[in-house]
C-alpha positions as CSV (number, residue, x, y, z in Angstrom):
1,X,39.5,267.2,132.7
2,X,41.0,267.9,129.2
3,X,38.9,269.5,126.8
4,X,37.5,267.2,124.1
5,X,38.7,267.4,120.5
6,X,36.2,269.2,118.2
7,X,33.7,267.1,116.0
8,X,35.2,268.4,112.8
9,X,38.8,267.5,113.8
10,X,37.6,264.0,114.6
11,X,35.9,263.9,111.2
12,X,39.1,264.8,109.4
13,X,41.0,262.0,111.3
14,X,38.4,259.5,110.5
15,X,38.5,260.7,106.9
16,X,42.3,260.4,106.7
17,X,42.0,256.8,107.8
18,X,38.9,255.6,105.9
19,X,38.9,257.4,102.7
20,X,42.5,258.7,102.2
21,X,43.8,255.2,103.3
22,X,46.5,256.4,105.7
23,X,47.7,254.2,108.7
24,X,46.9,254.8,112.3
25,X,50.7,255.6,113.1
26,X,50.5,258.1,110.1
27,X,47.6,259.8,111.2
28,X,48.6,260.1,114.5
29,X,52.0,261.9,113.5
30,X,50.0,264.1,110.9
31,X,47.5,265.3,113.4
32,X,49.6,265.1,116.4
33,X,47.4,262.6,118.5
34,X,48.0,259.3,120.2
35,X,47.0,256.2,118.3
36,X,45.1,255.3,121.6
37,X,43.0,258.4,120.8
38,X,42.5,257.0,117.5
39,X,41.7,253.6,118.5
40,X,39.0,255.0,121.1
41,X,37.4,256.9,118.5
42,X,37.2,253.8,115.9
43,X,35.6,251.8,119.0
44,X,33.1,254.6,119.6
45,X,32.2,255.0,115.8
46,X,31.9,251.0,115.8
47,X,29.5,251.2,118.9
48,X,27.4,254.3,118.1
49,X,27.9,255.0,114.3
50,X,29.5,258.6,115.0
51,X,32.6,259.8,116.7
52,X,30.7,262.5,118.4
53,X,32.1,263.2,122.0
54,X,30.3,262.1,124.8
55,X,28.4,265.0,126.7
56,X,29.8,265.7,130.0
57,X,27.5,265.8,133.1
58,X,27.8,268.9,135.0
59,X,28.8,268.5,138.6
60,X,26.5,270.0,140.8
61,X,27.6,270.1,144.4
62,X,24.7,269.0,146.9
63,X,24.2,271.6,149.5
64,X,23.7,270.1,152.8
65,X,22.4,273.3,154.4
66,X,19.7,274.7,152.4
67,X,17.6,276.8,154.7
68,X,20.0,279.6,155.5
69,X,17.6,281.7,157.5
70,X,17.6,278.6,159.9
71,X,21.2,278.4,159.7
72,X,21.8,281.7,161.0
73,X,19.5,281.5,163.6
74,X,21.5,278.3,164.6
75,X,24.9,280.0,164.4
76,X,23.7,282.8,166.5
77,X,22.2,280.6,169.1
78,X,25.4,278.4,169.2
79,X,28.0,281.1,168.7
80,X,29.9,280.0,171.5
81,X,30.6,276.4,170.2
82,X,33.3,275.0,168.2
83,X,32.7,274.3,164.5
84,X,33.0,270.5,165.5
85,X,30.4,271.1,168.2
86,X,28.1,272.8,165.7
87,X,28.4,270.0,163.3
88,X,27.5,267.4,166.0
89,X,24.4,269.7,166.9
90,X,23.1,270.2,163.5
91,X,20.3,268.0,162.3
92,X,21.9,265.9,159.7
93,X,25.2,264.3,158.9
94,X,27.6,267.4,158.2
95,X,31.3,268.0,159.0
96,X,32.9,270.8,160.7
97,X,34.4,272.0,157.3
98,X,30.7,272.4,155.9
99,X,29.9,274.4,159.1
100,X,32.9,276.5,158.2
101,X,31.9,277.1,154.8
102,X,28.4,277.8,155.7
103,X,29.3,280.3,158.4
104,X,31.6,282.2,155.6
105,X,28.7,282.1,153.3
106,X,26.2,284.0,155.9
107,X,29.0,286.5,156.6
108,X,30.4,285.3,159.9
109,X,34.1,285.6,160.5
110,X,36.4,283.7,162.9
111,X,37.8,286.9,164.3
112,X,36.3,288.2,167.7
113,X,36.9,291.7,167.4
114,X,35.0,293.5,164.8
115,X,36.9,297.0,165.0
116,X,40.7,297.8,164.4
117,X,43.2,297.7,167.0
118,X,42.5,300.9,169.5
119,X,46.2,301.4,170.3
120,X,47.8,301.6,167.0
121,X,51.6,302.4,166.8
122,X,52.2,306.1,166.7
123,X,55.1,308.0,165.4
124,X,57.1,309.6,168.4
125,X,58.1,312.6,166.3
126,X,61.7,311.5,165.8
127,X,63.0,310.7,162.4
128,X,63.8,307.4,161.6
């Protein structure tokens, strides 16, 4: 979402409309905002008595897996299963994508080999 206009800017726009007697179209051009924004601010001022912006609700993601130690034990016990199968076995309604994020959070990787390649390419001594 876009950031709200500051409160002092809103007050200046309202002052230009109410005290200075400018028209909405003149104010919109002067302050480079749309007439719709001015109309919304006027409606808010009529409803609440002020043009203060609404406070935003912080989106807090709901964690479906909260007991991480229990999940680590579960992941170790079902490490041979796919993420879809693990999601079906977990108590509660979760998706395979949630399992994937949880596995990443506890440090599990999709790669089966933890070390580098044993037979790496070697130079044969000839210039390239």
